[in-house]
BADREN-264698 format. One record per residue: residue number from 0; x, y, z of N, C-alpha, C in turn. Coordinates in nm, 3 decimals, decimal comma. Layout:
BEGIN
   pos      n_c1      n_c2      n_c3     ca_c1     ca_c2     ca_c3      c_c1      c_c2      c_c3
   NUM         X         Y         Z         X         Y         Z         X         Y         Z
...
This chain:
BEGIN
   pos      n_c1      n_c2      n_c3     ca_c1     ca_c2     ca_c3      c_c1      c_c2      c_c3
     0    30,599     5,566    27,826    30,660     5,436    27,832    30,810     5,451    27,856
     1    30,868     5,367    27,939    31,010     5,376    27,968    31,092     5,318    27,853
     2    31,221     5,352    27,851    31,309     5,302    27,745    31,317     5,150    27,747
     3    31,315     5,090    27,865    31,331     4,945    27,873    31,212     4,871    27,814
     4    31,093     4,929    27,818    30,978     4,861    27,759    30,978     4,876    27,608
     5    31,047     4,975    27,555    31,057     4,994    27,411    31,169     4,910    27,351
     6    31,274     4,884    27,428    31,392     4,817    27,376    31,426     4,697    27,464
     7    31,399     4,575    27,415    31,430     4,455    27,496    31,577     4,442    27,531
     8    31,667     4,499    27,450    31,811     4,492    27,479    31,843     4,562    27,611
     9    31,780     4,677    27,634    31,802     4,749    27,759    31,754     4,665    27,877
    10    31,639     4,602    27,861    31,584     4,518    27,967    31,674     4,399    27,993
    11    31,724     4,334    27,888    31,811     4,217    27,909    31,941     4,258    27,977
    12    31,994     4,375    27,942    32,116     4,424    28,008    32,090     4,448    28,156
    13    31,975     4,502    28,189    31,940     4,527    28,329    31,926     4,397    28,406
    14    31,867     4,296    28,343    31,851     4,166    28,409    31,989     4,106    28,439
    15    32,078     4,111    28,341    32,213     4,056    28,360    32,286     4,133    28,470
    16    32,280     4,265    28,466    32,345     4,346    28,569    32,293     4,312    28,708
    17    32,162     4,297    28,720    32,102     4,266    28,849    32,147     4,130    28,900
    18    32,144     4,029    28,814    32,185     3,894    28,856    32,331     3,889    28,897
    19    32,416     3,952    28,819    32,559     3,949    28,849    32,589     4,026    28,977
    20    32,535     4,146    28,990    32,565     4,226    29,110    32,510     4,161    29,236
    21    32,391     4,102    29,227    32,333     4,034    29,343    32,418     3,915    29,385
    22    32,461     3,837    29,288    32,544     3,719    29,317    32,676     3,760    29,381
    23    32,739     3,863    29,326    32,866     3,909    29,381    32,849     3,963    29,523
    24    32,744     4,039    29,546    32,720     4,095    29,680    32,693     3,984    29,781
    25    32,614     3,883    29,742    32,584     3,772    29,833    32,711     3,700    29,878
    26    32,809     3,697    29,790    32,932     3,626    29,820    33,043     3,717    29,871
    27    33,009     3,842    29,900    33,105     3,935    29,959    33,222     3,970    29,870
    28    33,198     3,977    29,741    33,305     4,007    29,647    33,321     4,158    29,631
    29    33,444     4,205    29,648    33,476     4,344    29,622    33,512     4,352    29,474
    30    33,426     4,416    29,395    33,439     4,414    29,251    33,572     4,475    29,205
    31    33,610     4,587    29,261    33,734     4,652    29,219    33,855     4,566    29,251
    32    33,857     4,505    29,367    33,968     4,418    29,405    33,974     4,295    29,315
    33    33,857     4,239    29,285    33,852     4,121    29,199    33,900     4,152    29,058
    34    33,863     4,270    29,006    33,906     4,309    28,872    34,058     4,315    28,862
    35    34,122     4,364    28,966    34,267     4,379    28,961    34,340     4,244    28,972
    36    34,272     4,141    29,019    34,335     4,012    29,037    34,309     3,914    28,923
    37    34,230     3,953    28,825    34,198     3,864    28,713    34,306     3,869    28,606
    38    34,335     3,753    28,550    34,427     3,748    28,437    34,352     3,790    28,311
    39    34,425     3,818    28,205    34,362     3,856    28,078    34,271     3,744    28,027
    40    34,315     3,621    28,045    34,235     3,506    28,001    34,104     3,498    28,079
    41    34,110     3,519    28,211    33,989     3,517    28,292    33,894     3,630    28,254
    42    33,949     3,747    28,225    33,865     3,859    28,183    33,793     3,826    28,053
    43    33,865     3,763    27,959    33,804     3,724    27,832    33,694     3,620    27,856
    44    33,719     3,526    27,945    33,619     3,423    27,976    33,493     3,486    28,034
    45    33,509     3,583    28,124    33,393     3,652    28,182    33,318     3,731    28,075
    46    33,392     3,797    27,989    33,329     3,874    27,882    33,248     3,782    27,792
    47    33,306     3,667    27,754    33,235     3,570    27,671    33,110     3,518    27,741
    48    33,122     3,491    27,870    33,009     3,442    27,948    32,895     3,544    27,950
    49    32,929     3,669    27,973    32,827     3,774    27,977    32,761     3,790    27,839
    50    32,840     3,781    27,733    32,784     3,790    27,599    32,689     3,674    27,571
    51    32,725     3,553    27,615    32,637     3,437    27,597    32,508     3,454    27,676
    52    32,519     3,502    27,799    32,399     3,527    27,879    32,310     3,632    27,814
    53    32,370     3,735    27,760    32,293     3,840    27,693    32,218     3,783    27,573
    54    32,282     3,695    27,496    32,216     3,633    27,382    32,099     3,547    27,427
    55    32,117     3,472    27,537    32,010     3,387    27,588    31,892     3,471    27,636
    56    31,920     3,579    27,705    31,813     3,667    27,753    31,741     3,730    27,634
    57    31,817     3,774    27,534    31,756     3,832    27,414    31,662     3,733    27,346
    58    31,707     3,610    27,329    31,623     3,511    27,262    31,500     3,479    27,347
    59    31,515     3,478    27,478    31,401     3,455    27,566    31,301     3,568    27,556
    60    31,351     3,691    27,549    31,262     3,808    27,542    31,188     3,814    27,408
    61    31,246     3,756    27,304    31,184     3,761    27,172    31,077     3,654    27,153
    62    31,075     3,553    27,240    30,975     3,447    27,229    30,837     3,503    27,262
    63    30,737     3,460    27,187    30,602     3,506    27,221    30,556     3,440    27,351
    64    30,471     3,509    27,425    30,422     3,450    27,551    30,343     3,322    27,523
    65    30,354     3,228    27,613    30,285     3,100    27,600    30,155     3,108    27,679
    66    30,046     3,074    27,613    29,918     3,072    27,683    29,911     2,946    27,765
    67    29,884     2,964    27,893    29,873     2,848    27,982    29,725     2,810    27,990
    68    29,696     2,690    27,949    29,559     2,641    27,956    29,545     2,551    28,078
    69    29,435     2,568    28,145    29,412     2,485    28,263    29,384     2,342    28,218
    70    29,455     2,248    28,275    29,429     2,107    28,244    29,320     2,055    28,336
    71    29,231     1,976    28,277    29,117     1,923    28,355    29,131     1,777    28,377
């Protein structure tokens, strides 16, 4: 079994990394250049945003699966 299947935190971090990197690439953002142009306040805002997203992903991963019943 891989580490990500044993630890939901690793999986949630991977999901966040994938979403952020894909979004930045789609918009042609050079990550290193963008980092150098951010103010300290903007960096803190991004950090807070990522932490909030991580909490949401964690809570989602902890929810039990919902059984879908066919409606007749």
